C-alpha positions as CSV (number, residue, x, y, z in Angstrom):
1,M,-90.2,20.6,-6.9
2,A,-86.5,21.1,-6.4
3,A,-84.1,20.7,-3.5
4,D,-81.5,23.3,-2.8
5,A,-78.2,21.9,-1.7
6,G,-76.5,25.3,-1.1
7,S,-72.8,25.4,-1.8
8,G,-72.1,28.2,0.6
9,S,-69.9,30.0,-1.9
10,R,-70.6,33.6,-2.6
11,A,-70.5,35.4,-5.9
12,R,-70.9,39.2,-5.9
13,G,-72.5,39.1,-2.5
14,A,-75.1,36.5,-3.4
15,Q,-75.1,32.9,-2.3
16,S,-74.6,30.5,-5.1
17,A,-76.6,27.3,-4.8
18,A,-76.9,24.0,-6.7
19,L,-80.0,21.9,-7.0
20,A,-79.8,18.4,-5.5
21,F,-82.8,17.2,-7.5
22,L,-85.6,18.4,-9.8
23,A,-89.0,16.7,-10.0
24,E,-91.3,17.7,-12.8
25,G,-94.9,16.8,-13.2
26,L,-96.1,16.4,-16.7
27,S,-99.1,18.2,-18.1
28,P,-101.3,17.0,-21.0
29,E,-99.5,19.4,-23.3
30,D,-96.0,18.1,-22.6
31,R,-94.3,16.2,-25.4
32,H,-91.4,13.8,-25.1
33,S,-89.0,16.0,-27.1
34,R,-89.8,19.1,-24.9
35,I,-89.2,17.1,-21.7
36,E,-85.9,15.7,-23.1
37,E,-84.7,19.2,-24.0
38,R,-85.6,20.6,-20.5
39,M,-83.9,17.7,-18.7
40,S,-80.9,18.0,-20.9
41,N,-80.7,21.7,-19.9
42,F,-81.0,20.9,-16.2
43,R,-78.3,18.2,-16.6
44,S,-76.0,20.8,-18.2
45,F,-76.6,23.1,-15.2
46,G,-75.3,20.3,-13.0
47,V,-78.6,19.0,-11.5
48,P,-77.6,15.4,-10.6
49,N,-81.1,13.9,-10.0
50,L,-83.9,14.5,-12.5
51,W,-87.3,13.0,-12.0
52,V,-90.5,13.1,-14.2
53,V,-93.9,12.2,-12.9
54,D,-97.0,11.7,-15.1
55,P,-100.1,12.1,-13.0
56,E,-102.3,10.8,-15.7
57,T,-100.7,7.4,-15.9
58,R,-99.4,7.6,-12.3
59,S,-95.9,6.7,-13.4
60,G,-92.5,8.1,-12.8
61,W,-89.1,8.1,-14.4
62,D,-85.6,8.8,-13.2
63,L,-83.7,10.7,-16.0
64,S,-80.6,11.3,-14.0
65,D,-78.3,9.4,-16.3
66,G,-80.0,10.6,-19.5
67,N,-82.2,7.5,-19.8
68,W,-85.8,7.1,-19.0
69,V,-85.8,4.6,-16.2
70,R,-89.3,3.9,-14.9
71,K,-89.5,3.7,-11.1
72,E,-92.2,3.6,-8.4
73,R,-89.8,5.1,-5.9
74,L,-87.6,8.0,-6.9
75,E,-84.6,8.3,-4.6
76,L,-81.9,10.8,-4.0
77,A,-78.7,8.8,-3.7
78,N,-77.0,8.8,-0.2
79,S,-79.9,10.7,1.3
80,P,-83.2,10.0,3.1
81,I,-85.0,12.0,0.4
82,Y,-87.4,10.0,-1.9
83,L,-90.7,10.2,-3.6
84,S,-92.9,7.1,-3.4
85,L,-95.4,7.3,-6.2
86,P,-97.8,4.7,-4.8
87,E,-97.9,6.6,-1.5
88,L,-98.3,9.9,-3.2
89,F,-101.2,8.8,-5.4
90,A,-102.8,6.9,-2.5
91,K,-102.8,10.2,-0.5
92,I,-104.2,12.1,-3.4
93,D,-107.0,9.5,-3.7
94,E,-107.7,9.7,0.0
95,D,-107.9,13.5,0.0
96,N,-110.2,13.5,-3.1
97,A,-112.5,11.0,-1.4
98,D,-113.2,13.4,1.5
């Protein structure tokens, strides 16, 4: 999941856009070193908000500053955009119960 905060500038006829955030869901095959490398790459591309969610443990981390900060609510600063993990997993449980 990523949010496009389009810059409005044009390069060779195409609109250039920057991502406001990137949220990545972990898979069982993911390893800490691989995630660190991917998040470092996104950080170098200028993505300011980086979130990782582990559906198996139902936990999430904000990696925006390069540290793994565990959070239940991942928020985009100065914005109404957020991801509430308790709400997300409650909805998944509700949908799976039907």
